[in-house]
N, C-alpha and C positions, 0 to 999 in steps of 0.2 A: 777478316771477311768470313761470314757464316756460310758453310756449305750445306746445300740441300741434299742430304744423304739419300733420300728417296729417289730423287731425279738421277743422281749418280748411279744408284743401283739399277735403275731402268736402263740407262745407257749401256752399262756393262753387260747386262743380261741380253740386250739386243745385239751387241757385238758378238757375243758367244753364239747366240742362236743363228745369226747370219752366217758365221763360219760353218756351222754344223749342217746347213742346208745346201751348201754349194755343190754337192754331188748329184742333186736332182737334175735330170735332163732339161725339164722345163725351166728351172732356175738358171741353168747355164746359158739358155737362150736369151736371158733378160739383158736389156741394155742398162745404162746407168740410171735412166729415169725409173726403170722398173725396180731398182734396188731401194727406192725410197728417198725422201728428203728433198725432192725437187718441187718447186712451187710454180704454179701458173700454167700447167699443161691443160689443154682443152679437149683431150680425147682424140686428137688427130691420128696418133699412132695406132690406137685401137681401131679407128675407122679404116685405116690402111690395112690392118690385119684381116678385118672382116670383109672389106670390099675390094681387096686386091689393088689398092691405090686408085681405084676407079669409083668415084662417088657417083653412083647411078641415080637415075630418076625413078620415081615411084615410091612404093611403100606407104606406110600409114602414119608417118610423122618423122621428126628429126631425131635419129637415134643418138646424135651427139649430145642432145639435151639429157638423155637417159644416162649416158656414160659419165658425163661430167668431167671434172678435172682431177688432178693428183693432189692428195693431201701432203703437205710439206712437213719438214722437221721430224722430230722423234716420233710423233704420231704416225707420220707417213711410213717410217721404217717399221713400226710395229704392225701396221696394216700389211705392208709388203711381205713381211715374214710370215704372217698368218696366211696370206694368199699363196705364198710359195709352198707352204705345207699342204694347202688344199690342192694345188696343182700336182704335187707329188702323189697325193692319194688318188687322183684321177688316173695318173700314169700307171699306178699299181693295179687299179681295178679294171681299167679299160685299155689294155695294151693295143697299140696300132693306130689310135686316133692321133691327130695332130693337135698338140697343145702348145700355146704360146702365153707367156707371162708378159703382158703389155700394160705399161703404166701400173695402175692399181688393180687391174682386171685380169681375168683368165679367159682366153679365147680358145674354145674347143671346136675343132672342125671335123665333122663327120661327112665323108663323101661316100660314093657307092662302093668303094673298096674297103671302107674302114668302119662300118658299124650301122648306119641308118640307111636302109635301101628302100627305094620305091620302084614298083613295077613301071614299065614304060607308060607314060601318060596317066599314071595313077597317083593318088595322094594318100591312099589308106596305109596305115601302119602294118608292115609285114611281120610275120613271126620272128624273123631274124632281127628286125629293128626292135621288136618288143624286148628281146633279151638285152640289147644294149641300153635301151631306154630304162629298163628296170634297174640296171646297174647305176645309171645316172641318177635315177630317182633316189636310190639309197644314199648316194653321195650328197645329193641336195639336202637330205635329212641331216647329214653330218655337218653341213654348212648353212645353218639357219640364218646367219647374219649376212647373207648375200641375196641380191636380187638377180633375176635371170632374164636375159635378152635372147630371143630366138629369132634367127633370120634365115629365110629360105632363098635359094638361088637355083637356076637351071643352066643348061648349056644353051647353045644357039639354035638347036633344032626347033623348028616351028616358028610361028610368028611372034613378034614382040608382045602383042596383047595376050596371046595364048600363054606364053611363058610367064608373063607377069602374074596372071591368074593362077597358073600351076604352082609357082613358087609361093604364092599366098596360101593356097590350100595345103601345101606340104608343111609350111611353117606353122599354120594354125592346127594342123593335125598333130604335130609334135607338142605344141602348147596344150592342146586339148587332151592329149594322153596324160600329161602331168596333172592338169586341173580336173578333168572329168573322170578319168579312170583311176588316178591315184589320189584324188581329193586334196590336192595341194591348193593353197590360197591363190586365187587369180590375181590378187593385187601384187603378188611377187613377180609376175611375168609381164614382159612387154614383147610383142610380136611384130616383126617387120618382114618385108620381102622385096627382092630386087630383080626378079626374073633373070634375064640373060645379061643384064647391063654391067655386072661386076665380075667378070671372069678372073680366075687366078691362074689359069692355064690356057693354052691354045685350044680353040675349038676345032682345029684342023685334024686332030687325031682322036681315036676312040679313048685313049688314056686321058687326054686332056679334057674331053667332054665329061668323062666319068668324074674327074676332079672338080669340074665346075658344077655338077649336079650335087649340091652339098647343102647342109644345114649347119649354121654356126650357133653354138650355145655359149653365151658370154656370161660369166659370173662377175658381179659387180658388188663391191662392199656397200652394204646399206647404211643408213644413218646410225643405227645402233652400233655397228662395228666402229664407225668413225668416232662417235661420241665416246665410246669406251676407250678407244686408243688415245683420244685427246685427254681424257681424264687420267689415264695411266701415265701419259707423258707429263702431265702436270703434278704427278706425285699423289694422285688420288684425292686432290683437294677440290 
């Protein structure tokens, strides 16, 4: 039987790289699906990380369609390893934010205690937020083969309608900072908002409300990354 040495080489390289990345905190949080090679996922785990397992009403479209599923096989492992390295870079450059590697994606959570802050009832980008967003911008330049999903949330203070609008304005302010201030391609970004409908903490305490006032930034492998991984998995043929 004739062995495909290119494919064998890719598999060996992937195994070595996988071992070398296991010290990254974001990688250690990964479950088996996040390690690659699983077929048929629909983005449910990512939705849970973003929405606190509460799929709320509202927003401007189905974010599940943006997230998509997990790439399987060797290509999936290659993508997973690349996204693991990206997650590690975020941890290095923006300490204190919550980072999860979920399926093929990276979910970054900024709440009012960890980077992106909004004044009460305001949606404008503060100077403190600008510093964090500038770091994120530089990282997005490092990760050109990713698309970006930005989602806004609020706590339960105020009416449902008011909070939905406020979360929309805050999410759009973050997207607008990257697109309008930093001149990034608008086609790379998808923006959504869920008001108070998807808390990740109790709204009964000030600390919980601060955690719920958050913006998620999700990095998603784009088609270029997927195609290159598939091509590499096929031995470059």
